[in-house]
C-alpha positions as CSV (number, residue, x, y, z in Angstrom):
1,X,87.4,92.3,61.6
2,X,90.3,91.8,64.1
3,X,90.8,94.7,66.5
4,X,93.8,96.9,65.7
5,X,97.0,96.1,67.7
6,X,100.2,98.0,67.7
7,X,102.9,96.3,65.7
8,X,106.3,95.7,67.4
9,X,108.8,98.3,66.8
10,X,112.3,98.9,68.0
11,X,112.7,101.2,71.0
12,X,114.9,104.2,71.1
13,X,118.3,103.8,72.7
14,X,118.2,107.1,74.6
15,X,116.6,110.5,74.7
16,X,118.2,114.0,74.7
17,X,118.8,115.9,77.9
18,X,116.3,118.7,77.1
19,X,113.5,116.1,76.6
20,X,114.4,114.4,79.8
21,X,114.4,117.6,81.9
22,X,111.1,118.7,80.3
23,X,109.2,115.4,80.3
24,X,110.2,113.9,83.6
25,X,109.9,116.4,86.5
26,X,107.8,115.5,89.5
27,X,104.9,117.9,88.9
28,X,101.4,117.9,90.3
29,X,100.1,119.5,87.2
30,X,102.2,119.4,84.0
31,X,100.8,121.5,81.2
32,X,102.2,121.0,77.7
33,X,103.5,117.5,78.4
34,X,101.2,115.4,76.3
35,X,103.8,112.7,75.5
36,X,104.6,109.7,77.7
37,X,108.1,108.3,77.8
38,X,108.8,104.8,79.1
39,X,112.4,103.8,79.9
40,X,112.7,100.1,80.5
41,X,115.1,97.4,81.6
42,X,114.5,93.7,81.1
43,X,116.6,91.2,83.0
44,X,116.8,87.5,82.6
45,X,118.7,85.4,85.1
46,X,120.8,82.5,84.1
47,X,123.2,80.2,85.9
48,X,126.3,81.8,84.5
49,X,125.4,85.3,83.4
50,X,122.7,87.9,83.4
51,X,121.1,89.1,80.1
52,X,119.6,92.6,80.0
53,X,117.7,94.7,77.4
54,X,117.4,98.5,77.7
55,X,115.5,101.1,75.7
56,X,113.0,103.9,75.6
57,X,109.4,103.9,74.2
58,X,107.3,106.9,73.5
59,X,103.5,107.0,72.9
60,X,102.8,106.8,69.2
61,X,99.9,108.4,67.5
62,X,98.4,106.6,64.5
63,X,95.7,108.2,62.2
64,X,93.3,105.5,63.2
65,X,94.2,104.5,66.7
66,X,96.6,105.7,69.5
67,X,99.3,103.5,70.9
68,X,100.5,104.4,74.4
69,X,104.1,103.8,75.4
70,X,103.0,100.9,77.7
71,X,101.2,99.2,74.7
72,X,104.3,99.7,72.6
73,X,106.4,97.9,75.2
74,X,104.0,95.1,75.7
75,X,103.8,94.4,71.9
76,X,107.6,94.6,71.6
77,X,108.1,92.3,74.6
78,X,105.7,89.6,73.2
79,X,107.6,89.7,70.0
80,X,111.1,89.6,71.5
81,X,110.3,87.2,74.4
82,X,107.8,84.6,73.2
83,X,108.6,82.1,76.0
84,X,106.1,82.5,78.8
85,X,107.7,80.2,81.3
86,X,111.1,82.0,81.7
87,X,111.9,84.3,84.6
88,X,111.9,88.0,83.7
89,X,112.5,91.1,85.8
90,X,111.2,94.2,84.2
91,X,111.7,97.8,85.5
92,X,109.8,100.8,84.0
93,X,110.6,104.5,84.5
94,X,107.6,106.4,83.3
95,X,107.0,110.1,82.8
96,X,103.2,109.5,83.4
97,X,101.5,106.7,85.3
98,X,99.5,104.3,83.3
99,X,95.9,105.1,82.2
100,X,93.1,102.6,83.2
101,X,93.2,100.9,79.7
102,X,97.0,100.4,79.9
103,X,96.6,99.2,83.5
104,X,94.1,96.5,82.4
105,X,96.4,95.4,79.5
106,X,99.4,95.2,81.9
107,X,97.3,93.0,84.3
108,X,96.4,90.7,81.3
109,X,100.1,90.7,80.3
110,X,101.1,89.5,83.7
111,X,98.6,86.7,83.5
112,X,100.4,85.5,80.4
113,X,103.9,85.9,81.9
114,X,103.4,84.4,85.3
115,X,107.2,84.4,86.1
116,X,107.6,88.1,85.3
117,X,108.2,90.7,88.0
118,X,107.4,94.3,87.1
119,X,108.4,97.4,89.0
120,X,107.1,100.8,87.9
121,X,108.6,104.1,88.9
122,X,106.6,107.0,87.7
123,X,107.5,110.7,87.7
124,X,103.9,111.9,87.7
125,X,100.4,110.6,88.4
126,X,98.0,110.8,85.5
127,X,94.6,112.2,86.5
128,X,95.3,111.2,90.1
129,X,91.9,112.7,91.2
130,X,89.9,110.6,88.8
131,X,88.4,107.4,90.4
132,X,89.0,105.2,87.3
133,X,92.6,106.2,87.1
134,X,93.0,105.5,90.9
135,X,91.4,102.1,90.4
136,X,93.8,101.3,87.6
137,X,96.7,101.9,89.9
138,X,95.1,99.7,92.6
139,X,94.6,96.9,90.0
140,X,98.3,97.0,89.1
141,X,99.3,97.0,92.8
142,X,96.9,94.0,93.5
143,X,98.4,92.2,90.5
144,X,101.9,92.3,92.1
145,X,103.3,95.4,90.4
146,X,105.6,97.5,92.6
147,X,104.6,101.1,92.2
148,X,106.5,104.2,93.4
149,X,107.3,107.8,92.6
150,X,110.6,108.5,91.0
151,X,113.1,110.0,93.4
152,X,116.5,111.5,92.9
153,X,118.1,108.1,92.7
154,X,115.8,107.0,89.9
155,X,116.4,110.2,88.0
156,X,120.1,109.9,88.2
157,X,119.9,106.2,87.1
158,X,117.8,107.2,84.1
159,X,120.2,110.0,83.3
160,X,123.2,107.6,83.3
161,X,121.5,104.9,81.3
162,X,118.7,106.4,79.1
163,X,119.9,110.0,78.2
164,X,122.5,111.2,75.7
165,X,124.3,113.1,78.5
166,X,127.7,113.4,76.7
167,X,129.4,112.7,80.0
168,X,127.7,115.7,81.7
169,X,127.1,115.2,85.3
170,X,123.5,114.7,86.5
171,X,121.9,117.9,87.8
172,X,118.6,117.6,89.7
173,X,117.3,121.1,88.8
174,X,113.6,121.1,89.5
175,X,113.0,117.4,88.9
176,X,111.8,116.9,92.5
177,X,109.5,119.9,92.8
178,X,106.3,118.0,93.9
179,X,107.8,114.7,95.0
180,X,106.5,114.8,98.5
181,X,102.9,115.5,97.3
182,X,103.0,112.8,94.7
183,X,104.5,110.2,97.0
184,X,101.8,110.9,99.6
185,X,99.1,110.8,97.0
186,X,100.2,107.5,95.6
187,X,100.3,106.1,99.2
188,X,96.8,107.4,99.7
189,X,95.5,105.8,96.5
190,X,97.0,102.4,97.2
191,X,95.9,102.5,100.9
192,X,92.3,103.6,101.0
193,X,91.9,101.4,104.1
194,X,94.0,99.3,106.5
195,X,93.7,96.4,104.1
196,X,96.0,98.1,101.6
197,X,98.4,99.7,104.0
198,X,102.0,98.4,103.3
199,X,104.3,100.9,104.9
200,X,105.6,98.6,107.6
201,X,109.4,98.2,107.3
202,X,108.9,94.4,108.0
203,X,105.7,92.7,106.8
204,X,104.0,90.5,109.3
205,X,104.0,86.7,108.9
206,X,100.7,85.2,107.9
207,X,98.4,85.0,111.0
208,X,100.6,87.2,113.2
209,X,99.2,89.9,115.4
210,X,101.0,93.1,114.5
211,X,101.2,96.5,116.2
212,X,100.9,99.1,113.4
213,X,104.0,100.9,114.8
214,X,107.2,100.5,112.9
215,X,109.1,97.3,113.8
216,X,112.3,99.3,113.7
217,X,111.1,101.7,116.4
218,X,110.3,98.8,118.7
219,X,113.7,97.1,118.5
220,X,116.1,100.1,118.2
221,X,115.6,102.1,121.4
222,X,119.0,103.7,121.9
223,X,121.1,103.1,125.0
224,X,123.4,100.4,126.3
225,X,123.0,98.3,129.4
226,X,126.2,99.1,131.3
227,X,125.5,96.7,134.2
228,X,128.5,94.4,134.5
229,X,128.9,91.3,136.7
230,X,132.3,89.8,137.5
231,X,131.9,87.3,134.7
232,X,131.3,90.1,132.2
233,X,134.4,91.9,133.4
234,X,136.4,88.7,132.9
235,X,135.1,88.2,129.4
236,X,135.7,91.8,128.5
237,X,139.3,91.5,129.8
238,X,140.0,88.4,127.8
239,X,138.6,89.6,124.5
240,X,140.2,92.4,122.5
241,X,139.3,95.8,123.7
242,X,137.4,98.1,121.4
243,X,139.8,100.1,119.2
244,X,138.5,102.5,116.6
245,X,139.4,105.5,114.6
246,X,136.2,107.7,115.0
247,X,134.6,109.3,112.0
248,X,135.1,113.0,111.5
249,X,131.9,115.1,111.8
250,X,131.9,116.3,108.2
251,X,132.4,112.7,106.9
252,X,129.5,111.5,109.0
253,X,127.1,114.2,107.7
254,X,128.2,113.6,104.1
255,X,128.3,109.9,104.0
256,X,125.4,109.0,106.3
257,X,123.0,111.7,105.1
258,X,119.8,110.1,103.8
259,X,118.9,112.9,101.4
260,X,117.9,111.9,97.8
261,X,120.9,113.8,96.5
262,X,124.2,115.0,98.0
263,X,123.8,118.6,99.1
264,X,125.7,121.3,97.3
265,X,128.6,121.5,96.4
266,X,128.6,118.3,94.4
267,X,132.3,117.4,94.9
268,X,132.2,114.0,96.6
269,X,130.8,110.6,96.2
270,X,128.8,108.8,98.9
271,X,130.7,105.6,99.7
272,X,129.9,102.6,101.9
273,X,130.8,103.1,105.6
274,X,129.9,100.3,108.0
275,X,129.9,101.0,111.8
276,X,129.3,98.0,114.1
277,X,129.0,97.2,117.8
278,X,129.7,93.7,119.0
279,X,128.1,93.0,122.4
280,X,127.2,90.3,124.8
281,X,123.5,89.7,125.3
282,X,123.6,91.5,128.6
283,X,124.9,94.6,126.9
284,X,128.7,94.4,127.5
285,X,130.5,96.0,124.7
286,X,133.2,93.8,123.2
287,X,134.3,95.7,120.1
288,X,133.2,98.5,117.8
289,X,134.7,99.9,114.7
290,X,134.1,101.8,111.5
291,X,134.9,100.1,108.2
292,X,134.7,101.2,104.6
293,X,135.1,99.7,101.1
294,X,138.6,98.7,100.3
295,X,140.0,98.0,96.8
296,X,137.9,95.1,95.4
297,X,136.5,94.4,98.9
298,X,133.2,95.7,100.1
299,X,132.9,96.9,103.7
300,X,130.5,94.0,104.5
301,X,133.3,91.5,103.5
302,X,135.8,93.3,105.7
303,X,133.2,93.2,108.5
304,X,132.7,89.5,108.2
305,X,136.5,88.8,108.3
306,X,136.9,90.9,111.4
307,X,133.9,89.4,113.3
308,X,135.2,85.9,112.5
309,X,138.4,86.7,114.4
310,X,136.5,88.1,117.4
311,X,133.8,85.4,117.9
312,X,135.6,82.1,117.8
313,X,134.0,80.9,121.1
314,X,130.8,79.3,119.7
315,X,129.5,78.6,123.3
316,X,129.1,82.4,123.8
317,X,126.3,84.3,122.1
318,X,127.0,87.7,120.6
319,X,124.8,90.5,119.3
320,X,125.9,92.8,116.5
321,X,124.3,96.0,115.4
322,X,125.5,97.5,112.1
323,X,124.9,101.0,110.8
324,X,125.6,101.2,107.1
325,X,125.4,104.1,104.6
326,X,124.2,101.9,101.7
327,X,122.2,98.7,101.9
328,X,124.1,95.5,100.9
329,X,124.5,94.5,97.3
330,X,123.3,91.0,96.3
331,X,126.8,89.4,96.6
332,X,127.3,90.9,100.1
333,X,123.8,89.8,101.1
334,X,124.6,86.2,100.2
335,X,127.8,86.4,102.1
336,X,126.1,87.8,105.2
337,X,123.4,85.1,105.1
338,X,126.0,82.4,104.8
339,X,128.1,83.9,107.6
340,X,125.2,84.0,110.1
341,X,124.1,80.6,109.0
342,X,127.5,79.1,109.8
343,X,127.7,81.0,113.1
344,X,124.3,80.5,114.8
345,X,125.7,82.0,118.0
346,X,125.6,85.4,116.3
347,X,122.6,87.7,116.1
348,X,123.0,90.4,113.4
349,X,120.8,93.5,112.8
350,X,121.4,96.0,110.0
351,X,120.3,99.6,109.8
352,X,120.9,101.3,106.5
353,X,120.8,105.0,105.8
354,X,119.9,104.5,102.1
355,X,118.9,101.7,99.8
356,X,121.4,100.8,97.1
357,X,120.1,100.4,93.5
358,X,116.7,99.4,95.1
359,X,114.9,99.4,91.8
360,X,117.0,96.5,90.4
361,X,115.4,93.1,91.0
362,X,118.6,91.3,92.1
363,X,119.2,94.0,94.8
364,X,115.6,93.6,96.0
365,X,116.1,89.9,96.1
366,X,119.2,90.4,98.2
367,X,117.2,92.4,100.8
368,X,114.5,89.8,100.8
369,X,117.0,87.0,101.3
370,X,118.5,88.8,104.3
371,X,115.0,89.3,105.8
372,X,113.8,85.8,105.2
373,X,117.1,84.4,106.7
374,X,116.5,86.1,110.0
375,X,118.8,89.2,109.4
376,X,116.5,92.2,109.7
377,X,117.3,95.2,107.6
378,X,115.7,98.4,108.8
379,X,116.1,102.1,107.8
380,X,118.0,104.5,110.0
381,X,115.8,107.1,111.6
382,X,116.6,109.9,114.1
383,X,117.3,107.5,117.1
384,X,119.7,105.4,115.0
385,X,121.5,108.5,113.6
386,X,121.9,109.8,117.2
387,X,123.2,106.5,118.5
388,X,125.7,106.2,115.6
389,X,126.8,109.8,116.3
390,X,127.4,109.1,120.0
391,X,129.4,105.9,119.4
392,X,131.3,106.4,116.2
393,X,131.9,110.1,115.6
394,X,134.6,112.3,117.1
395,X,132.0,114.8,118.1
396,X,133.8,116.6,121.0
397,X,130.7,116.4,123.2
398,X,128.7,118.2,120.5
399,X,125.1,117.0,120.0
400,X,123.9,115.6,116.7
401,X,122.3,118.2,114.5
402,X,119.6,116.7,112.2
403,X,119.6,117.9,108.6
404,X,116.6,119.4,107.0
405,X,113.8,116.8,106.3
406,X,115.6,113.9,107.9
407,X,112.4,112.4,109.1
408,X,110.6,112.8,105.8
409,X,113.5,111.1,103.9
410,X,113.6,108.3,106.4
411,X,109.9,107.7,106.1
412,X,110.1,107.7,102.3
413,X,112.9,105.1,102.4
414,X,111.0,103.0,104.9
415,X,108.0,102.9,102.7
416,X,110.2,101.8,99.8
417,X,111.9,99.1,101.9
418,X,108.5,97.9,103.1
419,X,107.2,97.5,99.5
420,X,110.4,95.5,98.6
421,X,109.9,93.2,101.6
422,X,106.2,92.8,101.2
423,X,105.5,89.1,100.5
424,X,102.9,90.0,97.9
425,X,105.2,89.1,95.0
426,X,105.9,85.7,96.6
427,X,102.2,85.0,96.7
428,X,101.4,86.4,93.2
429,X,101.8,83.1,91.4
430,X,99.7,81.3,93.9
431,X,97.0,83.9,93.5
432,X,97.1,83.7,89.7
433,X,96.9,79.9,89.8
434,X,93.6,80.1,91.6
435,X,90.9,79.0,89.2
436,X,87.8,80.8,90.3
437,X,84.6,79.8,88.6
């Protein structure tokens, strides 16, 4: 007799707000929440357009056999997408992390769809103290699945796309109650030893000797070399002098804050601000400015246009440091890569306060493209915030006042960026193609 398998069924479009706020909070122990909800997005990339499927699955109980939400999705996906060789990018937002059985089935599923990329954001860890459940998560991680705990950005994204919110604005309430504990626990589960540790902002190249300190900390020591020789004075005189409208203090704190959610009151949007310094290799400051998105023009495109007008002398090398509130979108990432490639006399480094739509595969690819093209993208920490404050804010000689949990937020974002830039997914297909006897 053939083993029972769940039959494909259509997913729900959305869930109601009460269900969302009850089923999805970050809780260490969640009594009464026996159901598992899986919000998913499937993307397929084509030359001229992007196709996407959305929906929600819930675990289904049959009289003779249970069907977990993950199994419902896998069965539905095999029915909807029978072609194994196409490129798929799948994102899950789960109320509970997968059990060992579902983890095994997901690994087998990835063996079938070798060109599929899966990212899982879970609100809670299911039996996180049990060795078999920990091993299931490690198997997913080793199979190339990106695993992380849902933060405020993911909750808001789910609210906008998977909840019947009736145009009500997202309220975080107690969704993040045990986020710090769960994030640390997941990191501990996936990193029992140095072999699994992947929290470096920039993964080492194969065979490289790497200091376990953050790459960003090594290359972003604040301070400017003010030593100027006569040649530097001449160059500084010939090039345009720095002119800038400094940021107001309140705008800096609002827009550059790396909190998961804008602090109360919720009456403004966090927009893209880009602050840059253009310098000679010896440290001479040539120009600095603060840019922001214009109508139908992202701040990065405005930055490219301005730098082009300031660096026409291709015989002179220039160094550029950018502090940006949101990491670049895929289009801006492509433009920045093309710009630096066409101008090899420029050296560009980007420090982002927050990651923009980091759970979407195309946005992750944009960050990887920047990194692989020699444009490092790091996460702003306290030294970068202080340097940005000194150089781009009208602070009236006041010192920068860090907000609460700045370091914790920065470390959390660094871990997420490190997972995105980890070359594991690039090697996944090679690993799967190994035929071990």
